[in-house]
C-alpha positions in Angstrom: 42.7 4.3 -51.9 41.3 1.2 -51.0 41.2 -0.3 -47.7 43.3 -3.6 -46.4 40.6 -6.6 -45.9 39.8 -6.9 -42.7 39.1 -10.5 -41.0 35.7 -11.7 -41.0 36.3 -11.2 -36.1 37.7 -8.1 -37.5 34.3 -7.1 -39.1 31.7 -8.0 -36.2 34.2 -6.3 -33.9 34.2 -2.7 -35.3 29.9 -3.4 -36.6 29.9 -4.1 -32.2 31.6 -0.9 -31.8 29.5 0.8 -34.1 26.3 -0.3 -32.0 27.9 -0.2 -28.5 29.3 3.0 -28.9 30.7 4.5 -25.8 30.3 1.4 -24.4 32.5 -0.8 -26.3 34.8 -2.5 -24.4 36.2 -6.7 -24.3 33.9 -8.0 -22.3 31.1 -6.0 -24.3 32.4 -6.1 -27.4 32.2 -9.8 -27.5 28.7 -9.9 -25.3 27.2 -8.0 -28.4 29.1 -10.7 -31.4 27.9 -13.5 -29.3 23.5 -12.4 -28.8 23.7 -11.7 -32.6 25.7 -14.0 -34.1 25.4 -16.9 -32.1 29.6 -16.5 -32.1 31.4 -17.4 -29.1 34.9 -15.4 -28.8 37.8 -15.7 -27.0 38.6 -13.1 -25.1 42.3 -13.0 -26.3 41.2 -13.2 -30.2 38.9 -10.3 -29.9 41.8 -8.5 -28.2 44.4 -9.6 -31.2 41.6 -8.2 -33.2 41.3 -5.0 -31.9 44.9 -4.8 -31.8 45.5 -5.3 -35.3 42.3 -2.5 -36.1 44.6 0.2 -33.9 47.6 -0.7 -35.5 46.3 0.1 -38.6 44.7 3.0 -37.7 41.2 2.1 -37.7 40.4 2.5 -33.8 41.0 3.8 -31.1 41.1 4.0 -27.4 40.7 5.2 -24.3 40.5 4.2 -19.8 37.9 5.3 -18.8 37.7 5.1 -15.1 38.5 2.6 -12.0 35.4 1.2 -11.7 34.7 -0.6 -7.9 32.9 -3.7 -9.8 35.9 -5.3 -11.2 38.3 -4.5 -8.3 39.4 -0.9 -9.7 40.2 -1.5 -12.4 39.3 0.5 -14.8 38.5 -0.4 -19.0 39.5 -0.3 -21.4 37.2 1.3 -24.4 37.5 1.3 -27.6 35.5 3.4 -31.3 35.1 3.6 -34.2 37.8 5.6 -36.4 36.7 7.3 -40.1 38.9 4.4 -41.7 37.8 1.8 -39.7 34.4 2.5 -40.8 35.4 2.3 -44.5 36.9 -0.1 -44.5 33.8 -2.0 -42.4 31.6 -0.7 -45.7 34.6 -2.5 -48.2 34.4 -5.5 -46.6 30.7 -5.6 -46.6 31.1 -4.2 -49.8 33.3 -6.4 -51.4 30.8 -9.3 -49.4 27.7 -8.5 -51.1 29.7 -8.6 -54.2 30.5 -12.5 -53.6 27.0 -13.9 -52.5 25.2 -11.8 -55.7 23.8 -14.1 -58.0 23.7 -17.0 -56.0 20.0 -16.8 -55.0 20.6 -17.4 -50.8 18.1 -16.2 -48.1 20.9 -13.8 -45.9 18.3 -11.9 -44.0 17.2 -12.4 -40.7 13.5 -14.0 -40.3 
């Protein structure tokens, strides 16, 4: 079965989740995306994308321990499920197929 296509923000979010591992929560995900792409994502847009991914069974969430730094509030953490990894890989293969042969240099310098 072919995974349902995912948006560019969902692609970025899944990649950040894989990179961050157990440290993946809203602000860390947003910061990783900004640092690696230069793209500033609002926290609201990010959480909507993460909620869509969760509803589709591509990520799961859990709530960490409350911290004094956050005024006693706990962080909501995210992790990629196997279906999420499959969806990310399918999305990247589709993108690669679209840009093959265009003569574009997309490697970072």
